[in-house]
A tleap script that builds the chain and sets N, CA, C and O, in Angstrom:
source leaprc.protein.ff14SB
mol = sequence {
  NMET TRP PHE PRO SER ALA LYS ARG LEU LYS
  VAL GLY PRO THR ILE PHE PRO GLY VAL ARG
  LYS LEU LEU SER TRP PRO PHE ASP ASP PRO
  ALA ALA PHE GLU GLY THR ASP GLU LYS LYS
  LEU ASP LYS PHE ARG GLU VAL ARG ASP GLU
  ILE GLU ILE LYS VAL ARG GLU PHE VAL ASN
  ASP TYR GLN LYS GLY LEU CCYS
}
set mol.1.N position { 1.575 -0.685 0.171 }
set mol.1.CA position { 2.268 -1.819 -0.543 }
set mol.1.C position { 2.507 -2.939 0.157 }
set mol.1.O position { 2.615 -3.097 1.373 }
set mol.2.N position { 2.582 -3.729 -0.766 }
set mol.2.CA position { 2.764 -5.116 0.444 }
set mol.2.C position { 4.493 -5.777 -0.263 }
set mol.2.O position { 4.707 -5.838 -1.474 }
set mol.3.N position { 5.579 -6.220 0.866 }
set mol.3.CA position { 6.461 -6.595 0.268 }
set mol.3.C position { 6.573 -8.137 1.119 }
set mol.3.O position { 7.030 -8.215 2.259 }
set mol.4.N position { 6.127 -9.181 0.424 }
set mol.4.CA position { 5.800 -10.690 1.241 }
set mol.4.C position { 7.321 -10.697 1.853 }
set mol.4.O position { 7.310 -10.919 3.064 }
set mol.5.N position { 8.498 -10.524 1.351 }
set mol.5.CA position { 9.541 -11.106 1.447 }
set mol.5.C position { 10.713 -10.147 2.080 }
set mol.5.O position { 11.919 -10.303 2.271 }
set mol.6.N position { 9.898 -9.211 2.284 }
set mol.6.CA position { 10.818 -7.969 3.113 }
set mol.6.C position { 11.629 -8.266 4.823 }
set mol.6.O position { 12.586 -7.873 5.490 }
set mol.7.N position { 10.715 -9.020 4.875 }
set mol.7.CA position { 11.409 -9.446 6.893 }
set mol.7.C position { 12.347 -10.878 6.365 }
set mol.7.O position { 13.321 -11.186 7.052 }
set mol.8.N position { 12.129 -11.408 5.582 }
set mol.8.CA position { 13.228 -12.531 4.953 }
set mol.8.C position { 14.249 -12.041 4.466 }
set mol.8.O position { 15.263 -12.548 4.947 }
set mol.9.N position { 14.523 -10.905 3.360 }
set mol.9.CA position { 15.729 -10.193 2.932 }
set mol.9.C position { 16.245 -9.375 3.723 }
set mol.9.O position { 17.429 -9.089 3.547 }
set mol.10.N position { 15.412 -8.689 4.953 }
set mol.10.CA position { 16.036 -7.625 5.985 }
set mol.10.C position { 16.594 -6.516 5.639 }
set mol.10.O position { 17.624 -6.002 6.075 }
set mol.11.N position { 15.738 -6.093 4.683 }
set mol.11.CA position { 15.457 -4.744 4.024 }
set mol.11.C position { 14.619 -3.817 4.769 }
set mol.11.O position { 13.579 -4.149 5.337 }
set mol.12.N position { 15.092 -2.685 4.747 }
set mol.12.CA position { 14.474 -1.578 5.535 }
set mol.12.C position { 13.748 -0.982 4.270 }
set mol.12.O position { 13.958 -1.098 3.063 }
set mol.13.N position { 12.622 -0.160 5.169 }
set mol.13.CA position { 11.325 0.554 4.529 }
set mol.13.C position { 11.932 1.162 3.065 }
set mol.13.O position { 13.088 1.573 2.965 }
set mol.14.N position { 11.210 1.152 2.236 }
set mol.14.CA position { 11.382 2.198 0.799 }
set mol.14.C position { 10.567 3.093 0.981 }
set mol.14.O position { 9.557 2.978 1.675 }
set mol.15.N position { 10.927 4.128 0.354 }
set mol.15.CA position { 10.313 5.331 0.031 }
set mol.15.C position { 9.891 5.286 -1.554 }
set mol.15.O position { 10.694 5.281 -2.487 }
set mol.16.N position { 8.566 5.257 -1.653 }
set mol.16.CA position { 7.776 5.463 -2.833 }
set mol.16.C position { 7.009 7.091 -2.907 }
set mol.16.O position { 6.408 7.569 -1.945 }
set mol.17.N position { 7.155 7.722 -4.101 }
set mol.17.CA position { 6.633 8.928 -4.279 }
set mol.17.C position { 5.436 9.011 -4.462 }
set mol.17.O position { 5.081 8.685 -5.595 }
set mol.18.N position { 4.724 9.300 -3.833 }
set mol.18.CA position { 3.196 9.652 -3.765 }
set mol.18.C position { 2.412 8.950 -3.036 }
set mol.18.O position { 1.183 9.000 -3.068 }
set mol.19.N position { 3.378 7.957 -2.039 }
set mol.19.CA position { 2.435 7.226 -1.164 }
set mol.19.C position { 2.518 7.916 0.132 }
set mol.19.O position { 3.525 8.359 0.684 }
set mol.20.N position { 1.126 7.936 0.584 }
set mol.20.CA position { 1.278 8.635 1.815 }
set mol.20.C position { 1.461 8.181 3.104 }
set mol.20.O position { 1.929 8.837 4.034 }
set mol.21.N position { 1.035 6.911 3.132 }
set mol.21.CA position { 1.254 5.526 4.245 }
set mol.21.C position { 1.731 4.882 3.690 }
set mol.21.O position { 1.551 4.832 2.473 }
set mol.22.N position { 2.747 3.914 4.479 }
set mol.22.CA position { 3.347 2.944 4.344 }
set mol.22.C position { 2.771 2.295 5.636 }
set mol.22.O position { 2.803 2.721 6.790 }
set mol.23.N position { 2.046 0.744 4.953 }
set mol.23.CA position { 1.656 0.140 5.801 }
set mol.23.C position { 2.604 -1.440 6.361 }
set mol.23.O position { 2.616 -2.344 5.526 }
set mol.24.N position { 3.264 -1.680 7.573 }
set mol.24.CA position { 4.031 -2.717 7.660 }
set mol.24.C position { 2.872 -3.803 8.292 }
set mol.24.O position { 2.281 -3.550 9.342 }
set mol.25.N position { 2.627 -5.070 7.488 }
set mol.25.CA position { 2.050 -6.257 7.893 }
set mol.25.C position { 3.249 -7.439 8.234 }
set mol.25.O position { 3.879 -7.945 7.305 }
set mol.26.N position { 3.426 -7.715 9.248 }
set mol.26.CA position { 4.415 -8.969 9.119 }
set mol.26.C position { 3.673 -10.114 8.995 }
set mol.26.O position { 2.611 -10.366 9.563 }
set mol.27.N position { 4.423 -10.949 8.049 }
set mol.27.CA position { 3.281 -12.026 7.567 }
set mol.27.C position { 4.575 -13.750 7.515 }
set mol.27.O position { 5.566 -13.047 7.317 }
set mol.28.N position { 4.782 -14.252 7.524 }
set mol.28.CA position { 5.338 -15.458 7.295 }
set mol.28.C position { 5.214 -15.984 6.160 }
set mol.28.O position { 4.209 -16.459 5.631 }
set mol.29.N position { 6.758 -15.849 5.610 }
set mol.29.CA position { 6.817 -16.226 4.143 }
set mol.29.C position { 6.615 -18.102 3.711 }
set mol.29.O position { 7.374 -19.019 4.026 }
set mol.30.N position { 5.507 -18.158 3.024 }
set mol.30.CA position { 5.124 -19.698 3.231 }
set mol.30.C position { 6.121 -20.140 2.274 }
set mol.30.O position { 6.361 -21.320 2.531 }
set mol.31.N position { 6.699 -19.806 1.450 }
set mol.31.CA position { 7.956 -20.499 0.470 }
set mol.31.C position { 8.994 -21.070 1.400 }
set mol.31.O position { 9.661 -22.039 1.035 }
set mol.32.N position { 9.174 -20.484 2.653 }
set mol.32.CA position { 10.135 -20.650 3.380 }
set mol.32.C position { 9.807 -21.757 4.203 }
set mol.32.O position { 10.783 -22.416 4.562 }
set mol.33.N position { 8.597 -22.173 4.634 }
set mol.33.CA position { 8.057 -23.394 4.902 }
set mol.33.C position { 8.357 -24.945 4.691 }
set mol.33.O position { 7.846 -25.504 3.721 }
set mol.34.N position { 8.902 -25.422 5.282 }
set mol.34.CA position { 9.308 -26.571 5.417 }
set mol.34.C position { 8.277 -27.691 5.844 }
set mol.34.O position { 7.468 -27.643 6.770 }
set mol.35.N position { 8.509 -28.720 4.931 }
set mol.35.CA position { 7.371 -29.736 5.349 }
set mol.35.C position { 6.622 -30.717 3.910 }
set mol.35.O position { 7.045 -30.629 2.757 }
set mol.36.N position { 5.464 -31.606 4.341 }
set mol.36.CA position { 4.847 -32.026 3.253 }
set mol.36.C position { 4.431 -31.255 2.213 }
set mol.36.O position { 4.290 -30.038 2.334 }
set mol.37.N position { 4.202 -31.896 1.116 }
set mol.37.CA position { 3.163 -30.572 -0.393 }
set mol.37.C position { 2.118 -30.442 0.481 }
set mol.37.O position { 1.821 -29.248 0.444 }
set mol.38.N position { 1.394 -31.014 1.252 }
set mol.38.CA position { 0.164 -30.925 2.162 }
set mol.38.C position { 0.384 -29.787 3.287 }
set mol.38.O position { -0.478 -28.986 3.648 }
set mol.39.N position { 1.549 -29.863 3.712 }
set mol.39.CA position { 1.652 -29.031 5.191 }
set mol.39.C position { 2.322 -27.272 4.180 }
set mol.39.O position { 2.256 -26.137 4.652 }
set mol.40.N position { 2.773 -27.573 3.081 }
set mol.40.CA position { 3.109 -26.608 2.424 }
set mol.40.C position { 1.739 -25.485 2.172 }
set mol.40.O position { 1.458 -24.329 2.490 }
set mol.41.N position { 1.076 -26.686 1.352 }
set mol.41.CA position { 0.053 -25.926 0.993 }
set mol.41.C position { -0.613 -25.309 1.648 }
set mol.41.O position { -1.046 -24.202 1.329 }
set mol.42.N position { -0.977 -26.248 3.356 }
set mol.42.CA position { -1.852 -25.350 4.338 }
set mol.42.C position { -1.341 -24.171 4.897 }
set mol.42.O position { -1.974 -23.489 5.703 }
set mol.43.N position { 0.139 -23.830 4.365 }
set mol.43.CA position { 0.788 -22.829 5.161 }
set mol.43.C position { 0.220 -21.651 4.296 }
set mol.43.O position { -0.269 -20.639 4.798 }
set mol.44.N position { 0.335 -21.887 2.878 }
set mol.44.CA position { 0.304 -20.812 1.895 }
set mol.44.C position { -1.223 -20.240 2.231 }
set mol.44.O position { -1.565 -19.057 2.235 }
set mol.45.N position { -2.108 -21.493 2.533 }
set mol.45.CA position { -3.418 -20.837 2.921 }
set mol.45.C position { -3.657 -20.340 4.087 }
set mol.45.O position { -4.559 -19.503 4.077 }
set mol.46.N position { -3.060 -20.599 5.345 }
set mol.46.CA position { -2.782 -19.816 5.935 }
set mol.46.C position { -2.537 -18.299 6.062 }
set mol.46.O position { -3.095 -17.374 6.652 }
set mol.47.N position { -1.269 -18.460 5.111 }
set mol.47.CA position { -1.170 -16.990 5.200 }
set mol.47.C position { -1.813 -16.065 4.424 }
set mol.47.O position { -2.019 -14.901 4.768 }
set mol.48.N position { -2.252 -16.742 2.996 }
set mol.48.CA position { -3.603 -16.046 2.237 }
set mol.48.C position { -4.514 -15.373 3.147 }
set mol.48.O position { -4.689 -14.154 3.154 }
set mol.49.N position { -5.202 -16.368 4.064 }
set mol.49.CA position { -6.126 -16.115 4.874 }
set mol.49.C position { -5.904 -14.928 5.947 }
set mol.49.O position { -6.862 -14.266 6.344 }
set mol.50.N position { -4.653 -14.710 6.371 }
set mol.50.CA position { -4.049 -13.909 6.972 }
set mol.50.C position { -4.163 -12.192 6.315 }
set mol.50.O position { -4.470 -11.163 6.918 }
set mol.51.N position { -3.838 -12.365 5.070 }
set mol.51.CA position { -3.602 -11.419 4.572 }
set mol.51.C position { -4.992 -10.630 4.162 }
set mol.51.O position { -5.276 -9.433 4.198 }
set mol.52.N position { -5.682 -11.703 3.789 }
set mol.52.CA position { -7.246 -10.512 3.629 }
set mol.52.C position { -7.896 -10.682 4.708 }
set mol.52.O position { -9.097 -10.456 4.566 }
set mol.53.N position { -7.727 -10.849 5.263 }
set mol.53.CA position { -8.125 -10.274 6.932 }
set mol.53.C position { -7.466 -8.818 7.065 }
set mol.53.O position { -8.019 -7.808 7.500 }
set mol.54.N position { -6.769 -8.888 6.812 }
set mol.54.CA position { -5.736 -7.306 7.084 }
set mol.54.C position { -6.465 -6.479 6.113 }
set mol.54.O position { -7.089 -5.424 6.220 }
set mol.55.N position { -6.247 -7.135 5.298 }
set mol.55.CA position { -6.850 -6.098 3.818 }
set mol.55.C position { -8.508 -5.691 3.990 }
set mol.55.O position { -9.135 -4.778 3.454 }
set mol.56.N position { -8.946 -6.711 4.927 }
set mol.56.CA position { -10.423 -6.049 4.571 }
set mol.56.C position { -10.673 -5.217 5.516 }
set mol.56.O position { -11.419 -4.267 5.275 }
set mol.57.N position { -10.057 -5.401 6.911 }
set mol.57.CA position { -9.630 -4.383 7.719 }
set mol.57.C position { -9.585 -3.177 7.470 }
set mol.57.O position { -10.483 -2.370 7.708 }
set mol.58.N position { -8.225 -2.888 6.819 }
set mol.58.CA position { -7.882 -1.759 6.274 }
set mol.58.C position { -8.863 -0.543 5.430 }
set mol.58.O position { -9.072 0.670 5.428 }
set mol.59.N position { -9.343 -1.997 4.635 }
set mol.59.CA position { -10.534 -1.525 3.702 }
set mol.59.C position { -11.581 -0.380 4.504 }
set mol.59.O position { -11.781 0.825 4.356 }
set mol.60.N position { -12.220 -1.617 5.582 }
set mol.60.CA position { -13.300 -0.947 6.506 }
set mol.60.C position { -13.195 -0.015 7.292 }
set mol.60.O position { -14.185 0.579 7.718 }
set mol.61.N position { -11.486 0.404 7.762 }
set mol.61.CA position { -11.469 1.629 8.468 }
set mol.61.C position { -11.109 2.668 7.611 }
set mol.61.O position { -11.101 3.826 8.028 }
set mol.62.N position { -10.805 2.387 6.447 }
set mol.62.CA position { -10.523 3.491 5.664 }
set mol.62.C position { -11.796 3.985 5.032 }
set mol.62.O position { -11.991 5.141 4.658 }
set mol.63.N position { -12.802 2.786 4.940 }
set mol.63.CA position { -13.983 3.917 4.498 }
set mol.63.C position { -14.547 4.531 5.751 }
set mol.63.O position { -14.997 5.668 5.611 }
set mol.64.N position { -14.609 3.990 6.953 }
set mol.64.CA position { -14.959 4.869 8.274 }
set mol.64.C position { -13.921 6.191 8.599 }
set mol.64.O position { -14.006 6.967 9.551 }
set mol.65.N position { -12.962 6.193 7.548 }
set mol.65.CA position { -12.161 7.321 7.754 }
set mol.65.C position { -11.026 7.604 8.897 }
set mol.65.O position { -10.555 8.692 9.225 }
set mol.66.N position { -10.665 6.040 9.507 }
set mol.66.CA position { -9.848 5.841 10.433 }
set mol.66.C position { -8.561 6.105 10.145 }
set mol.66.O position { -7.789 6.515 11.012 }
set mol.67.N position { -8.162 5.872 8.755 }
set mol.67.CA position { -6.976 5.981 8.522 }
set mol.67.C position { -6.681 6.865 7.452 }
set mol.67.O position { -5.513 7.061 7.117 }
savepdb mol mol.pdb
quit
């Protein structure tokens, strides 16, 4: 499970029945970014790309039995 605003809201981890492993990947909150509309869009794209990389890494590791 992924919680994009957990860092901003300063909440602790939550327990979910049936979830065996909780991953914590800190990402910037693009909605909190200030700047021109173009710069804000760039920040959303940057975070989107970071998330994609982490998910792909996780899937590859999972398929290899590393997690």
